[in-house]
DRENLUMBA-123520 format. One line per 10 residues: number of its first residue (from 0); their letters; for each residue x negated, y negated, z negated of C-alpha. Coordinates in steps of 0.001 Angstrom, whole numbers. Layout:
NUM> A> X/Y/Z | ...
% end
This chain:
0> MRLLLPMLAL> -94409/-128095/-94741 | -95453/-127070/-98219 | -94274/-123480/-98630 | -96177/-122437/-101722 | -94045/-121158/-104589 | -94428/-122811/-108010 | -97191/-121492/-110206 | -96011/-118857/-112656 | -97518/-118414/-116092 | -98519/-114834/-115422
10> SLAAAPFADA> -101877/-113089/-115521 | -103352/-109639/-115217 | -106313/-108419/-117212 | -108258/-105244/-116631 | -111098/-104182/-118883 | -114029/-102543/-117084 | -114654/-98912/-117850 | -117820/-98125/-119751 | -119333/-95881/-117095 | -118530/-93714/-114099
20> DAQRGEFGRM> -117655/-90669/-116203 | -115195/-92673/-118262 | -113683/-94090/-115119 | -113174/-90640/-113621 | -111650/-89418/-116879 | -109269/-92355/-117106 | -108302/-91988/-113458 | -107579/-88298/-113962 | -105523/-89026/-117055 | -103460/-91651/-115210
30> RRMLGDPSEY> -102853/-89292/-112290 | -101622/-86594/-114651 | -99274/-89092/-116252 | -97977/-90190/-112850 | -96960/-86689/-111830 | -97311/-84478/-108789 | -99433/-86174/-106052 | -97474/-84231/-103424 | -94368/-86204/-104411 | -93500/-89902/-104290
40> YEHPDFRGNV> -94940/-92256/-106881 | -92352/-94416/-108636 | -93524/-97927/-109412 | -92802/-99052/-113001 | -90994/-102141/-111684 | -88693/-100089/-109461 | -85129/-100062/-110791 | -83364/-98474/-107859 | -82336/-99576/-104373 | -79507/-101950/-103681
50> PYDGRFTFVR> -76677/-100653/-101476 | -76324/-102060/-97990 | -73863/-104972/-97973 | -74636/-106710/-94680 | -77356/-108982/-96028 | -80908/-108778/-94796 | -82855/-106681/-97281 | -86607/-106234/-97254 | -87591/-102557/-97029 | -90950/-101177/-98111
60> IKYRGYGGFT> -91948/-97721/-96894 | -93237/-95218/-99429 | -95352/-92157/-98736 | -96512/-89208/-100832 | -99765/-89046/-102744 | -102098/-91493/-104473 | -104283/-92696/-101607 | -105613/-96171/-102348 | -104668/-95842/-106019 | -105319/-98946/-108157
70> NQGPGWSHDY> -103651/-100532/-111180 | -100843/-101389/-108711 | -100300/-97730/-107878 | -101022/-96010/-104540 | -101624/-98022/-101391 | -98013/-98136/-100241 | -96961/-99970/-103427 | -99697/-102609/-103456 | -98359/-106124/-104122 | -94884/-104742/-104972
80> PRAESNLMRI> -92460/-106320/-105827 | -93740/-109900/-105913 | -94833/-109949/-102262 | -91349/-109264/-100927 | -89614/-111284/-103622 | -91691/-114380/-102829 | -91245/-113958/-99074 | -87475/-113557/-99422 | -87326/-116761/-101467 | -89135/-118550/-98677
90> MMEITALRPF> -86680/-117133/-96130 | -83806/-118322/-98315 | -85201/-121847/-98460 | -86193/-122516/-94865 | -83865/-120429/-92683 | -80143/-119756/-92379 | -80788/-116148/-93371 | -79358/-115266/-96775 | -81429/-112254/-97777 | -81265/-110157/-100885
100> VESPLAIGGN> -83708/-111627/-103422 | -82867/-110063/-106746 | -80157/-108605/-108936 | -80183/-107510/-112577 | -81553/-104141/-111463 | -83729/-104899/-108427 | -86236/-107463/-107182 | -87301/-108205/-103638 | -85799/-105312/-101731 | -85625/-101540/-101295
110> VLALDDPELM> -88190/-98753/-101245 | -87428/-95934/-98796 | -89064/-92868/-97303 | -89327/-92536/-93542 | -86928/-89599/-93446 | -84288/-91294/-95616 | -81100/-91826/-93531 | -80602/-95150/-95373 | -83561/-96586/-93461 | -81383/-96799/-90347
120> KFPVAYFSEP> -79319/-99550/-91997 | -82232/-101972/-92192 | -83824/-103539/-89086 | -87287/-104312/-90487 | -89652/-102189/-92567 | -92967/-103081/-94231 | -95797/-100576/-94490 | -98792/-101167/-96801 | -102107/-99276/-96532 | -101325/-96926/-93613
130> GYWQPTDAEV> -104933/-95783/-93766 | -103854/-93344/-96501 | -100602/-92280/-94852 | -100146/-88527/-94320 | -96501/-88014/-93263 | -94653/-84732/-93234 | -93049/-83520/-90017 | -89667/-84675/-91325 | -91037/-88151/-91987 | -92574/-88262/-88515
140> RGFRRYLQKG> -89212/-87398/-86955 | -87399/-89937/-89138 | -89828/-92709/-88244 | -89581/-91897/-84536 | -85775/-92146/-84688 | -86002/-95445/-86549 | -88276/-97050/-83968 | -86380/-95623/-80983 | -83077/-96924/-82323 | -84289/-100501/-82697
150> GFVIFDDFQG> -86297/-100645/-85915 | -89303/-102930/-86290 | -92252/-102192/-88575 | -94977/-104393/-90078 | -98209/-102531/-90831 | -100399/-104396/-93298 | -103302/-104162/-95735 | -105856/-101804/-94239 | -109469/-102135/-93214 | -112301/-100086/-91761
160> SQHWMNFTRQ> -112760/-97498/-89047 | -111641/-94489/-91117 | -108339/-96127/-92010 | -107852/-97185/-88402 | -108464/-93646/-87174 | -105953/-92234/-89633 | -103361/-94839/-88669 | -103704/-94155/-84936 | -103720/-90385/-85504 | -100462/-90507/-87447
170> MQRVLPDARV> -98836/-92885/-84959 | -99709/-90457/-82164 | -97613/-87914/-84030 | -94743/-90392/-84262 | -94929/-91791/-80711 | -97305/-89597/-78671 | -97229/-91861/-75615 | -97417/-95201/-77437 | -100289/-97575/-76731 | -101632/-99863/-79435
180> VPLDASHEIF> -102633/-103122/-77741 | -104404/-106239/-79061 | -102426/-109438/-79467 | -103837/-112954/-79362 | -102509/-116255/-80658 | -100573/-116878/-77437 | -98078/-114094/-78162 | -94594/-115340/-78969 | -94480/-113515/-82310 | -96971/-116091/-83600
190> DSFFKVNLDA> -94715/-118933/-82470 | -91211/-117551/-83053 | -90418/-120034/-85859 | -93683/-121655/-86926 | -96851/-122221/-84969 | -99297/-120124/-86984 | -102961/-120978/-87428 | -104439/-117485/-87345 | -107922/-118832/-88031 | -106827/-120005/-91475
200> LSQQYNTRPV> -106121/-116417/-92518 | -109692/-115381/-91725 | -111101/-117671/-94417 | -110264/-115413/-97361 | -112136/-112237/-96406 | -115507/-111465/-94854 | -113941/-109748/-91846 | -111850/-111445/-89192 | -108244/-110216/-89022 | -107163/-108524/-85812
210> YYGIYRDNDP> -103570/-108177/-84646 | -102183/-105340/-82572 | -98755/-104427/-81310 | -96764/-101546/-79875 | -94231/-102430/-77186 | -91040/-100567/-76521 | -91763/-98158/-73653 | -95304/-99622/-73568 | -93874/-102473/-71511 | -95142/-105990/-72438
220> RKRLIAIINF> -91978/-107420/-70895 | -89974/-105708/-73641 | -89982/-106348/-77362 | -92592/-105327/-79871 | -91503/-102488/-82133 | -94550/-102769/-84398 | -96965/-105477/-85498 | -100259/-104335/-87009 | -102290/-106572/-89330 | -105705/-104942/-89270
230> ENDVGEFWEY> -108611/-106124/-91434 | -106076/-108229/-93287 | -103749/-108202/-96300 | -100926/-110643/-95701 | -98835/-109084/-98478 | -101493/-110039/-101008 | -101206/-113677/-99975 | -97447/-113455/-100524 | -97885/-111860/-103940 | -100589/-114115/-105335
240> SSRGFVPIAV> -99352/-117431/-103961 | -97398/-117954/-107178 | -100550/-117420/-109231 | -102891/-119750/-107393 | -105046/-116828/-106257 | -105652/-118216/-102769 | -105815/-121758/-101348 | -102497/-123393/-100545 | -103348/-123750/-96856 | -104014/-120018/-96545
250> SNEAYKLGVN> -100868/-119031/-98456 | -98806/-121314/-96240 | -100104/-119659/-93072 | -99422/-116195/-94536 | -95830/-117199/-95278 | -95455/-118638/-91792 | -96704/-115358/-90378 | -94194/-113364/-92459 | -91328/-115646/-91473 | -92297/-115351/-87804
260> YLIYALTH> -92382/-111561/-87986 | -88884/-111429/-89439 | -87437/-114005/-87048 | -88975/-112211/-84067 | -87676/-108824/-85223 | -84161/-110153/-85813 | -83919/-111968/-82481 | -85452/-109371/-80145
% end
């Protein structure tokens, strides 16, 4: 099945900085313009959240600070909002789910903090760049409640041992007894709607993606409450598929993976 979205006549251009000093100066200037790093960054494409109306709505988790800052903002906002918008269009086309895609004021879905009570209305949350995540105690408590009450989270877009150590350290605060376990291609999450070719997703980067999960009560007979895409960036495949950034075969497998995650979360 050809899942790739049509090519869009869009491009990004970034001029290189003259030298390291100029780069540091520009970065500092941009941070000052963005505001207090102890507060939440607001993406320029964000126009507000849509109220809950019963439809499935993609939720992206935001966290404080500017860790992983690029021209797309801090790590949590990378690939926003095209990644979720493109994935929701795929869900609209190939499943019976009728998700929120866009309105005059919003595209793709909602952006919520972990301690926002609104999060409890949405069964699936997406988390980009958890290697930079430094939650407050209130956010830790909010996230714990979300997962214990049936929420499912997709962790994506992080690489390297330092980011892994930060992720596991913060998750120990959220679920002190939780075990993060490796998953292989035989797990049902990779076959919940499509049969996914995980090897295809390893062709884009120099490192081989690894998948981990956290089971409810650490019991493999129960459902996963978290899927962890390590050494991978599935959201980038979703975002750039409409720009021809990656091969069609790879984009298709990334969409299949996203669809499978959502179908699994909504049926378990």
